[in-house]
Kinemage of the C-alpha trace (Angstrom):
@kinemage 1
@onewidth
@group {chain A} dominant
@subgroup {mainchain}
@vectorlist {calphas} color= white
{ca unk a 1} P -102.795 -24.686 -19.146
{ca unk a 2} L -105.799 -24.376 -15.884
{ca unk a 3} L -109.221 -22.726 -16.810
{ca unk a 4} L -111.629 -22.941 -13.712
{ca unk a 5} L -114.743 -20.164 -13.737
{ca unk a 6} L -115.550 -18.712 -10.297
{ca unk a 7} L -117.928 -20.732 -8.253
{ca unk a 8} L -118.615 -17.799 -5.890
{ca unk a 9} L -118.626 -13.863 -5.484
{ca unk a 10} L -116.581 -13.950 -8.186
{ca unk a 11} L -116.542 -13.006 -11.922
{ca unk a 12} L -117.724 -16.263 -13.994
{ca unk a 13} L -114.353 -16.149 -16.208
{ca unk a 14} L -111.420 -18.141 -16.469
{ca unk a 15} L -108.777 -18.107 -15.041
{ca unk a 16} L -105.648 -18.861 -16.744
{ca unk a 17} L -101.850 -19.805 -15.705
{ca unk a 18} L -99.969 -21.479 -18.148
{ca unk a 19} L -98.481 -24.386 -18.143
{ca unk a 20} L -94.774 -24.256 -18.856
{ca unk a 21} L -92.774 -26.076 -16.562
{ca unk a 22} L -92.233 -22.721 -13.970
{ca unk a 23} L -95.983 -21.966 -13.777
{ca unk a 24} L -97.071 -25.589 -13.792
{ca unk a 25} L -94.979 -25.292 -10.279
{ca unk a 26} L -96.516 -23.000 -8.764
{ca unk a 27} L -99.833 -24.573 -9.370
{ca unk a 28} L -98.561 -27.227 -7.723
{ca unk a 29} L -97.673 -25.115 -4.429
{ca unk a 30} L -100.883 -23.445 -4.925
{ca unk a 31} L -102.622 -26.654 -4.603
{ca unk a 32} L -100.594 -28.012 -1.446
{ca unk a 33} L -101.741 -24.175 -0.141
{ca unk a 34} L -105.232 -24.260 -0.645
{ca unk a 35} L -105.239 -27.463 1.543
{ca unk a 36} L -104.300 -25.244 4.551
{ca unk a 37} L -105.481 -22.327 6.247
{ca unk a 38} L -102.401 -20.562 6.683
{ca unk a 39} L -101.283 -17.246 5.612
{ca unk a 40} L -100.101 -16.925 2.167
{ca unk a 41} L -97.484 -14.012 1.063
{ca unk a 42} L -97.866 -13.843 -3.079
{ca unk a 43} L -94.944 -12.391 -4.642
{ca unk a 44} L -94.399 -10.907 -8.109
{ca unk a 45} L -93.707 -7.721 -10.008
{ca unk a 46} L -96.826 -5.754 -11.138
{ca unk a 47} L -99.183 -6.670 -13.977
{ca unk a 48} L -97.462 -10.664 -13.705
{ca unk a 49} L -101.220 -12.066 -12.120
{ca unk a 50} L -100.581 -12.218 -8.408
{ca unk a 51} L -104.580 -11.485 -8.079
{ca unk a 52} L -105.528 -14.312 -10.569
{ca unk a 53} L -103.300 -16.568 -8.277
{ca unk a 54} L -105.010 -15.752 -5.038
{ca unk a 55} L -108.828 -16.451 -6.613
{ca unk a 56} L -107.408 -19.281 -7.686
{ca unk a 57} L -106.011 -20.431 -4.428
{ca unk a 58} L -109.407 -19.984 -2.997
{ca unk a 59} L -111.679 -21.418 -5.230
{ca unk a 60} L -109.346 -25.030 -4.924
{ca unk a 61} L -109.642 -24.021 -1.318
{ca unk a 62} L -112.406 -25.085 1.363
{ca unk a 63} L -113.741 -21.178 1.638
{ca unk a 64} L -114.652 -21.527 -2.128
{ca unk a 65} L -118.325 -21.044 -1.122
{ca unk a 66} L -116.995 -17.857 1.121
{ca unk a 67} L -116.572 -14.949 -0.391
{ca unk a 68} L -113.264 -13.555 -1.906
{ca unk a 69} L -112.615 -9.957 -1.130
{ca unk a 70} L -109.682 -8.084 -2.948
{ca unk a 71} L -109.077 -4.986 -1.855
{ca unk a 72} L -106.099 -2.423 -3.025
{ca unk a 73} L -103.197 -1.145 0.003
{ca unk a 74} L -101.956 1.330 -1.934
{ca unk a 75} L -105.553 2.363 -3.790
{ca unk a 76} L -106.968 3.716 -0.466
{ca unk a 77} L -106.001 6.750 1.162
{ca unk a 78} L -104.193 5.814 4.618
{ca unk a 79} L -107.060 7.532 6.868
{ca unk a 80} L -109.661 5.434 5.193
{ca unk a 81} L -107.942 2.263 4.798
{ca unk a 82} L -108.329 1.445 8.850
{ca unk a 83} L -112.757 2.068 8.254
{ca unk a 84} L -112.204 -0.053 4.906
{ca unk a 85} L -110.569 -3.026 6.989
{ca unk a 86} L -112.305 -3.254 10.421
{ca unk a 87} L -115.779 -1.321 9.939
{ca unk a 88} L -116.805 1.710 12.291
{ca unk a 89} L -119.104 2.406 14.322
{ca unk a 90} L -121.592 5.355 13.216
{ca unk a 91} L -120.672 8.855 14.432
{ca unk a 92} L -116.989 7.649 14.920
{ca unk a 93} L -115.923 10.746 12.362
{ca unk a 94} L -116.670 12.919 10.103
{ca unk a 95} L -118.193 11.365 7.838
{ca unk a 96} L -119.448 8.349 9.354
{ca unk a 97} L -123.443 8.392 8.874
{ca unk a 98} L -123.691 4.935 9.529
{ca unk a 99} L -122.980 1.623 11.116
{ca unk a 100} L -119.611 -0.064 8.457
{ca unk a 101} L -119.262 -3.430 8.260
{ca unk a 102} L -115.793 -3.353 7.042
{ca unk a 103} L -113.935 -5.818 4.604
{ca unk a 104} L -112.823 -8.340 6.985
{ca unk a 105} L -115.945 -8.959 8.644
{ca unk a 106} L -117.307 -8.962 4.921
{ca unk a 107} L -114.548 -11.956 3.817
{ca unk a 108} L -116.361 -13.963 6.748
{ca unk a 109} L -115.681 -17.903 5.875
{ca unk a 110} L -114.251 -16.824 3.039
{ca unk a 111} L -110.646 -15.064 2.002
{ca unk a 112} L -109.365 -11.242 1.868
{ca unk a 113} L -106.886 -10.451 -0.412
{ca unk a 114} L -104.763 -7.488 0.415
{ca unk a 115} L -102.732 -6.753 -2.881
{ca unk a 116} L -100.191 -3.997 -2.045
{ca unk a 117} L -99.205 -5.184 1.655
{ca unk a 118} L -95.990 -3.235 1.094
{ca unk a 119} L -98.250 -0.116 1.249
{ca unk a 120} L -99.798 -0.501 4.273
{ca unk a 121} L -99.479 1.972 6.453
{ca unk a 122} L -97.378 1.006 9.701
{ca unk a 123} L -99.658 1.962 12.474
{ca unk a 124} L -102.409 0.095 10.046
{ca unk a 125} L -100.007 -3.305 10.237
{ca unk a 126} L -100.382 -3.259 14.309
{ca unk a 127} L -103.864 -3.668 14.440
{ca unk a 128} L -103.744 -6.060 10.935
{ca unk a 129} L -101.260 -7.788 13.470
{ca unk a 130} L -103.316 -8.477 15.874
{ca unk a 131} L -106.562 -9.919 13.887
{ca unk a 132} L -104.220 -12.516 13.065
{ca unk a 133} L -103.165 -13.205 16.072
{ca unk a 134} L -106.834 -13.276 18.082
{ca unk a 135} L -108.853 -13.611 15.111
{ca unk a 136} L -110.766 -10.479 16.251
{ca unk a 137} L -111.771 -6.722 14.841
{ca unk a 138} L -112.127 -3.843 16.945
{ca unk a 139} L -114.282 -1.432 14.710
{ca unk a 140} L -113.523 2.215 14.544
{ca unk a 141} L -115.333 3.942 17.136
{ca unk a 142} L -115.842 0.303 19.063
{ca unk a 143} L -114.682 -1.197 22.132
{ca unk a 144} L -116.696 -4.226 20.596
{ca unk a 145} L -114.437 -7.905 20.120
{ca unk a 146} L -116.138 -9.187 16.860
{ca unk a 147} L -114.697 -12.731 16.170
{ca unk a 148} L -114.224 -13.401 12.649
{ca unk a 149} L -112.876 -16.676 10.184
{ca unk a 150} L -110.615 -14.863 7.707
{ca unk a 151} L -108.028 -16.323 5.570
{ca unk a 152} L -105.424 -13.343 4.701
{ca unk a 153} L -103.968 -13.579 1.064
{ca unk a 154} L -101.472 -11.342 0.946
{ca unk a 155} L -99.482 -10.066 -2.107
{ca unk a 156} L -96.640 -7.086 -2.811
{ca unk a 157} L -93.762 -6.075 -5.830
{ca unk a 158} L -92.015 -4.815 -3.371
{ca unk a 159} L -89.119 -6.473 -1.011
{ca unk a 160} L -90.212 -6.405 2.534
{ca unk a 161} L -87.201 -7.677 3.591
{ca unk a 162} L -86.061 -4.854 2.471
{ca unk a 163} L -88.838 -2.776 3.982
{ca unk a 164} L -88.707 -4.349 7.311
{ca unk a 165} L -84.958 -2.853 7.242
{ca unk a 166} L -85.521 0.346 6.580
{ca unk a 167} L -88.672 0.077 9.852
{ca unk a 168} L -91.595 0.391 6.811
{ca unk a 169} L -92.645 -2.870 7.374
{ca unk a 170} L -92.876 -4.921 10.842
{ca unk a 171} L -91.105 -7.832 11.098
{ca unk a 172} L -93.531 -9.594 13.038
{ca unk a 173} L -96.397 -8.850 10.532
{ca unk a 174} L -94.041 -10.346 7.925
{ca unk a 175} L -93.627 -13.600 9.392
{ca unk a 176} L -96.989 -13.530 9.851
{ca unk a 177} L -97.819 -13.154 6.666
{ca unk a 178} L -95.037 -14.967 5.061
{ca unk a 179} L -96.499 -18.309 6.002
{ca unk a 180} L -96.654 -19.971 2.794
{ca unk a 181} L -94.823 -18.029 0.065
{ca unk a 182} L -95.729 -18.186 -3.342
{ca unk a 183} L -93.336 -16.661 -6.477
{ca unk a 184} L -95.192 -15.415 -9.748
{ca unk a 185} L -92.608 -15.227 -12.757
{ca unk a 186} L -92.286 -12.493 -14.837
{ca unk a 187} L -94.024 -12.970 -18.246
{ca unk a 188} L -90.250 -12.415 -19.715
{ca unk a 189} L -89.440 -15.907 -18.069
{ca unk a 190} L -91.947 -17.374 -18.863
{ca unk a 191} L -92.441 -16.894 -22.825
{ca unk a 192} L -93.308 -20.104 -24.090
{ca unk a 193} L -96.796 -18.894 -22.194
{ca unk a 194} L -97.127 -16.486 -24.633
{ca unk a 195} L -99.294 -18.205 -27.338
{ca unk a 196} L -101.694 -19.662 -24.723
{ca unk a 197} L -101.999 -16.289 -22.895
{ca unk a 198} L -102.525 -14.716 -26.711
{ca unk a 199} L -105.278 -16.848 -27.234
{ca unk a 200} L -106.601 -16.602 -24.305
{ca unk a 201} L -106.833 -12.813 -24.422
{ca unk a 202} L -107.784 -13.028 -27.347
{ca unk a 203} L -111.238 -15.169 -27.077
{ca unk a 204} L -111.717 -12.571 -24.434
{ca unk a 205} L -112.485 -10.155 -26.770
{ca unk a 206} L -114.192 -12.635 -29.535
{ca unk a 207} L -117.864 -12.915 -29.117
{ca unk a 208} L -118.141 -15.255 -32.416
{ca unk a 209} L -116.675 -16.291 -34.789
{ca unk a 210} L -112.867 -18.016 -35.486
{ca unk a 211} L -110.381 -16.429 -32.761
{ca unk a 212} L -107.379 -14.630 -34.745
{ca unk a 213} L -103.943 -15.285 -34.496
{ca unk a 214} L -100.737 -13.599 -34.598
{ca unk a 215} L -97.876 -14.389 -37.301
{ca unk a 216} L -95.053 -16.149 -37.008
{ca unk a 217} L -93.292 -12.626 -36.913
{ca unk a 218} L -95.195 -10.762 -34.617
{ca unk a 219} L -94.454 -13.686 -31.937
{ca unk a 220} L -90.758 -13.355 -32.607
{ca unk a 221} L -91.348 -9.758 -32.017
{ca unk a 222} L -93.193 -10.457 -28.959
{ca unk a 223} L -90.861 -13.505 -27.419
{ca unk a 224} L -87.318 -10.810 -28.021
{ca unk a 225} L -89.442 -8.158 -25.732
{ca unk a 226} L -88.705 -7.597 -21.896
{ca unk a 227} L -92.507 -7.832 -20.569
{ca unk a 228} L -91.993 -4.977 -18.410
{ca unk a 229} L -95.656 -4.773 -17.149
{ca unk a 230} L -96.556 -8.623 -17.428
{ca unk a 231} L -99.935 -9.483 -18.183
{ca unk a 232} L -101.499 -6.787 -18.138
{ca unk a 233} L -99.481 -5.328 -20.624
{ca unk a 234} L -99.519 -8.258 -22.087
{ca unk a 235} L -103.653 -7.977 -22.553
{ca unk a 236} L -103.331 -4.594 -23.399
{ca unk a 237} L -101.510 -4.799 -26.153
{ca unk a 238} L -103.878 -7.503 -27.570
{ca unk a 239} L -107.165 -5.409 -26.988
{ca unk a 240} L -104.994 -2.537 -28.976
{ca unk a 241} L -104.023 -4.982 -32.226
{ca unk a 242} L -107.700 -6.324 -31.984
{ca unk a 243} L -109.171 -2.365 -32.285
{ca unk a 244} L -107.123 -1.672 -34.664
{ca unk a 245} L -106.911 -4.586 -36.804
{ca unk a 246} L -109.887 -7.360 -36.305
{ca unk a 247} L -108.559 -9.693 -38.971
{ca unk a 248} L -107.609 -13.604 -38.878
{ca unk a 249} L -104.014 -13.217 -39.011
{ca unk a 250} L -102.727 -10.135 -37.330
{ca unk a 251} L -99.424 -8.949 -37.701
{ca unk a 252} L -98.267 -6.277 -35.057
{ca unk a 253} L -95.951 -4.440 -38.053
{ca unk a 254} L -98.981 -3.018 -39.259
{ca unk a 255} L -99.777 -1.523 -35.962
{ca unk a 256} L -98.952 2.322 -35.487
{ca unk a 257} L -95.645 3.066 -34.144
{ca unk a 258} L -98.217 4.934 -31.227
{ca unk a 259} L -99.609 2.149 -29.652
{ca unk a 260} L -96.185 0.244 -29.542
{ca unk a 261} L -93.850 0.042 -26.796
{ca unk a 262} L -90.857 1.974 -28.153
{ca unk a 263} L -88.730 -1.777 -27.580
{ca unk a 264} L -91.045 -3.530 -30.018
{ca unk a 265} L -90.986 -0.390 -32.499
{ca unk a 266} L -87.419 -0.889 -31.904
{ca unk a 267} L -87.579 -4.336 -33.130
{ca unk a 268} L -90.132 -3.735 -36.041
{ca unk a 269} L -87.090 -1.452 -37.561
{ca unk a 270} L -84.488 -3.446 -36.771
{ca unk a 271} L -86.212 -6.308 -39.040
{ca unk a 272} L -87.610 -4.206 -41.584
{ca unk a 273} L -83.998 -3.303 -42.122
{ca unk a 274} L -82.464 -6.678 -42.266
{ca unk a 275} L -85.201 -7.023 -44.981
{ca unk a 276} L -84.056 -4.352 -46.612
{ca unk a 277} L -80.356 -5.243 -46.991
{ca unk a 278} L -81.234 -9.161 -47.771
{ca unk a 279} L -83.096 -7.855 -51.058
{ca unk a 280} L -80.621 -6.149 -51.850
{ca unk a 281} L -78.030 -8.269 -51.230
{ca unk a 282} L -79.921 -10.626 -53.888
{ca unk a 283} L -80.026 -8.612 -56.271
{ca unk a 284} L -76.736 -6.861 -56.790
{ca unk a 285} L -74.179 -8.803 -55.499
{ca unk a 286} L -71.161 -8.244 -52.880
{ca unk a 287} L -70.201 -5.562 -55.078
{ca unk a 288} L -72.935 -3.361 -56.226
{ca unk a 289} L -74.765 -0.995 -53.551
{ca unk a 290} L -78.841 -0.622 -53.503
{ca unk a 291} L -78.127 3.118 -55.834
{ca unk a 292} L -75.867 1.404 -58.272
{ca unk a 293} L -78.787 -1.517 -58.655
{ca unk a 294} L -81.554 1.045 -59.262
{ca unk a 295} L -79.420 3.039 -61.769
{ca unk a 296} L -78.625 0.024 -64.004
{ca unk a 297} L -82.475 -1.256 -63.756
{ca unk a 298} L -83.610 2.313 -65.022
{ca unk a 299} L -81.105 2.341 -68.195
{ca unk a 300} L -82.232 -1.096 -68.650
{ca unk a 301} L -85.777 -0.445 -68.316
{ca unk a 302} L -85.444 2.905 -70.518
{ca unk a 303} L -83.584 -0.216 -73.016
{ca unk a 304} L -86.657 -2.140 -73.454
{ca unk a 305} L -88.455 1.198 -74.866
{ca unk a 306} L -86.529 0.310 -77.377
{ca unk a 307} L -87.210 -1.478 -80.833
{ca unk a 308} L -84.194 -3.000 -81.047
{ca unk a 309} L -83.181 -4.028 -77.398
{ca unk a 310} L -84.968 -7.354 -76.717
{ca unk a 311} L -86.721 -8.490 -73.963
{ca unk a 312} L -85.134 -11.511 -71.931
{ca unk a 313} L -85.568 -15.173 -72.522
{ca unk a 314} L -86.643 -15.923 -68.670
{ca unk a 315} L -88.824 -12.042 -68.487
{ca unk a 316} L -88.647 -9.823 -66.032
{ca unk a 317} L -90.917 -8.830 -62.723
{ca unk a 318} L -92.623 -5.814 -64.847
{ca unk a 319} L -94.292 -4.586 -61.352
{ca unk a 320} L -90.842 -4.377 -59.518
{ca unk a 321} L -89.135 -3.043 -62.103
{ca unk a 322} L -91.729 -0.050 -62.377
{ca unk a 323} L -91.499 0.352 -58.542
{ca unk a 324} L -87.798 0.386 -58.266
{ca unk a 325} L -88.237 2.939 -61.276
{ca unk a 326} L -90.494 4.644 -58.892
{ca unk a 327} L -87.785 4.647 -56.147
{ca unk a 328} L -85.198 5.647 -58.279
{ca unk a 329} L -86.805 8.772 -59.693
{ca unk a 330} L -88.643 10.138 -56.446
{ca unk a 331} L -84.904 10.184 -54.572
{ca unk a 332} L -83.292 12.207 -57.695
{ca unk a 333} L -86.158 14.781 -56.842
{ca unk a 334} L -85.658 14.880 -53.345
{ca unk a 335} L -81.945 15.015 -53.677
{ca unk a 336} L -81.805 17.745 -56.079
{ca unk a 337} L -83.603 19.962 -53.804
{ca unk a 338} L -82.554 18.806 -50.610
{ca unk a 339} L -85.020 16.751 -49.551
{ca unk a 340} L -87.465 19.486 -49.198
{ca unk a 341} L -90.750 17.755 -50.314
{ca unk a 342} L -92.683 20.466 -51.713
{ca unk a 343} L -90.050 20.994 -54.303
{ca unk a 344} L -89.667 17.682 -55.131
{ca unk a 345} L -93.544 17.412 -55.714
{ca unk a 346} L -93.396 19.911 -57.917
{ca unk a 347} L -90.849 18.821 -59.935
{ca unk a 348} L -92.448 15.828 -60.272
{ca unk a 349} L -96.174 17.379 -60.995
{ca unk a 350} L -97.612 15.462 -58.247
{ca unk a 351} L -99.548 16.922 -55.111
{ca unk a 352} L -97.226 16.952 -52.175
{ca unk a 353} L -99.113 14.742 -49.891
{ca unk a 354} L -99.325 12.641 -52.660
{ca unk a 355} L -95.522 12.518 -53.005
{ca unk a 356} L -95.603 12.071 -48.627
{ca unk a 357} L -97.569 9.022 -49.208
{ca unk a 358} L -95.110 7.240 -51.446
{ca unk a 359} L -91.785 8.137 -49.561
{ca unk a 360} L -93.751 6.235 -47.001
{ca unk a 361} L -94.694 3.424 -49.125
{ca unk a 362} L -92.362 2.769 -50.970
{ca unk a 363} L -90.054 3.323 -47.387
{ca unk a 364} L -87.561 5.644 -48.903
{ca unk a 365} L -85.126 6.994 -46.475
{ca unk a 366} L -83.066 9.750 -46.696
{ca unk a 367} L -79.252 10.013 -45.598
{ca unk a 368} L -78.375 12.539 -43.914
{ca unk a 369} L -80.220 15.590 -45.047
{ca unk a 370} L -83.119 16.824 -43.012
{ca unk a 371} L -86.615 16.954 -45.165
{ca unk a 372} L -88.592 19.946 -45.129
{ca unk a 373} L -92.044 20.844 -46.245
């Protein structure tokens, strides 16, 4: 895993790339690109870490003492993006109450990172192409040509070749930007990095004490997830788990389902179902179902209350037996009331909320009957 501190005009924080083979290959290419001064185009899915790669590229380059300025081309309205990039003169348009240098000039001597370059308006693409060719800018409302020394690094999650075929992105600009291409792999393609990444995001949330870890079952679930949001989604999930369960060992199965992606919830439910099936088979054998087991255990327990029925020589787990009895009785009450919780609670002489809690705690599932209150 690669850790670096930002040196100038960058937030002072570690940069994590991961140590899987695919990320080490990317790291080598980043190092090679950093030794030059050509334009770099970084591709990858949303949240994969394209800006992290761009910052790393800047820190390894001869421009590391200069500024690193990032702009999201899709987040700035089209009519303001030109002024944001090239600057403007006072009075150039309504609201231009003073001169503004623009981010290209502000990044002079350093790196300008243009994220989501595919969202840049086509008319503005022409002006950016001219900057890359001539290394000069002309602020809005001015005829002055200002020379600049900026390395442009751009990024996109879109297929720029398709956009050029659709005449939405200039082909000549594409080739100007794509001098040195870099591809950031999706998280699902480098799941070996998960433990490192989780540890990294956890360290950012823990100010003191031991950094929490995930249970083996949790890691298994996370490795089986598709991660459409990539690093950003993983970081958000780790933050939620720290907020919900700030313990030394965190278990994703204890997190409220409303805070988890649907497919992770499905995985948790599937594991729980398999666990119940294995437990049932261990107690019942192939010829006895779970309901038959509970009926027999209930009959056995009642027999133990009779003075002439001896306890087994090897003993038995009283807690488990009593829980089986409780599950059996609650299920019979629910079945007899068509799963009307209020009616079943009256039969059992307990509060309705207490019964609801027991149903949830004991994981008592209905068959096909609808649950009513």
